C-alpha positions in Angstrom: 12.5 -17.0 5.5 14.8 -14.8 7.9 12.3 -12.0 6.8 9.3 -13.8 8.2 11.4 -15.6 11.7 12.5 -12.2 12.4 10.1 -10.1 12.3 8.1 -12.3 15.2 9.8 -14.9 17.3 6.9 -16.7 18.5 7.2 -17.6 15.3 9.0 -21.1 13.7 10.0 -20.9 10.9 10.9 -24.0 8.3 13.5 -23.0 5.1 13.0 -25.5 2.9 15.6 -25.1 -0.3 17.3 -27.5 -2.8 21.1 -26.3 -3.7 23.3 -26.2 -0.2 24.6 -22.9 -1.7 21.7 -21.1 -0.3 21.5 -22.7 2.8 24.2 -22.0 3.4 24.2 -18.5 2.5 20.7 -18.1 4.4 22.7 -19.7 8.5 24.8 -17.5 7.7 22.8 -14.8 8.0 20.6 -16.1 10.6 23.4 -16.6 12.7 25.3 -12.3 12.2 20.9 -11.3 13.0 20.6 -13.2 15.5 17.9 -15.5 15.0 16.6 -18.9 16.4 13.9 -19.4 15.5 14.7 -21.4 12.1 15.3 -25.0 11.0 17.5 -24.5 7.3 16.8 -27.7 5.3 18.0 -29.6 2.2 15.3 -30.7 0.6 13.1 -31.4 -2.7 9.7 -30.0 -1.5 8.0 -32.4 -4.1 10.3 -35.0 -2.2 7.8 -34.7 1.7 6.0 -34.7 3.2 5.0 -31.1 3.0 3.7 -29.8 7.3 0.6 -28.6 8.5 1.3 -25.0 9.0 -0.5 -21.4 9.6 1.3 -20.2 6.5 3.1 -21.1 3.3 5.5 -19.2 1.6 6.3 -21.0 -1.8 8.9 -18.3 -4.1 10.5 -18.6 -6.6 9.7 -22.2 -6.9 7.2 -23.0 -8.9 8.6 -22.1 -12.7 11.9 -24.3 -11.9 9.3 -27.9 -11.7 9.4 -30.5 -13.7 5.6 -29.2 -15.4 2.4 -28.0 -14.8 1.2 -30.3 -13.2 3.7 -30.6 -10.8 2.8 -27.2 -9.4 -1.2 -27.7 -9.2 0.5 -31.2 -7.4 2.4 -29.1 -4.8 0.9 -26.7 -4.9 -2.6 -29.5 -3.0 0.0 -30.7 -1.3 0.5 -27.6 0.3 -3.4 -26.6 0.8 -4.2 -29.6 2.5 -1.8 -28.8 5.3 -3.6 -25.6 5.9 -6.8 -24.3 7.9 -9.6 -23.0 6.8 -8.0 -19.1 6.9 -4.8 -19.3 6.9 -2.6 -18.1 3.8 -0.6 -20.1 1.1 2.0 -17.1 0.1 3.6 -17.6 -3.6 5.8 -15.3 -5.1 6.6 -16.1 -9.5 7.8 -14.2 -12.1 5.1 -12.7 -14.2 4.6 -14.7 -17.9 4.1 -11.4 -19.3 6.4 -10.8 -22.9 8.0 -7.0 -21.1 11.5 -6.5 -21.2 11.5 -7.4 -17.4 10.1 -11.2 -18.4 12.8 -11.8 -21.5 15.1 -11.0 -18.5 14.0 -13.2 -16.2 14.0 -15.6 -18.3 17.7 -15.0 -19.4 19.1 -15.2 -15.6 17.2 -18.8 -15.2 18.8 -20.0 -18.6 22.1 -18.7 -17.5 21.8 -20.1 -13.6 20.0 -23.4 -14.3 21.7 -24.3 -18.3 19.5 -26.6 -20.1 16.7 -26.1 -17.0 13.2 -25.9 -18.2 10.9 -23.3 -17.1 7.2 -23.0 -16.2 6.3 -19.6 -15.8 2.5 -18.8 -16.0 0.5 -15.2 -16.1 -0.8 -14.2 -13.5 -4.1 -14.5 -15.8 -3.6 -19.0 -15.7 -2.3 -18.3 -12.1 -4.7 -16.6 -10.6 -6.7 -19.8 -12.4 -5.3 -22.4 -11.5 -5.1 -21.1 -7.8 -8.7 -21.0 -8.5 -9.6 -24.4 -8.7 -8.3 -25.5 -5.6 -11.2 -23.0 -3.7 -8.3 -20.3 -2.3 -9.6 -16.1 -2.0 -6.9 -15.0 -4.8 -5.2 -11.1 -3.7 -2.1 -10.2 -6.3 0.0 -7.9 -5.3 2.3 -6.8 -8.0 6.1 -6.0 -6.2 7.6 -5.8 -9.2 10.3 -2.3 -9.2 13.3 -0.2 -9.9 15.5 -2.3 -7.4 13.6 -5.6 -8.4 14.0 -6.1 -12.5 11.8 -9.1 -12.6 8.1 -9.0 -13.3 7.3 -10.5 -9.6 3.7 -11.2 -8.1 2.7 -12.3 -4.7 0.0 -14.9 -5.1 -1.9 -14.0 -1.2 -3.7 -17.3 -1.3 -6.6 -17.9 2.0 -7.8 -21.6 2.6 -12.0 -21.1 2.5 
């Protein structure tokens, strides 16, 4: 969120994070970087009314929701708040049975003891997103510094 806000002072960014500790770190980083066009809030994204926006970024959220159906409901709510041509960016772990995927699963299992995770494969994610009549471009953002199989789905509302 800080990166998006820091790239243009003309943007107004609302950053939602469920965990207060993560929000506190992000707030501190925005102060250090003198980023003033960002607002932070501790909220459960599934329990709020999503604001109208020209772009919505969902980063490492979907696999933490309670079901695949809850993922689709959230995507649907986001799309309702976008106009034609607006963007929905989704950054998620690719459920591809590789060492990187197993490392992501192990890390989440350690950090979120007892939780169940709802990862999707690239194919399943594209199939789900296509139900919402979006154009979808997929970018692989994994590299040697990022040990997880991360994909960014760049979606535009038709």
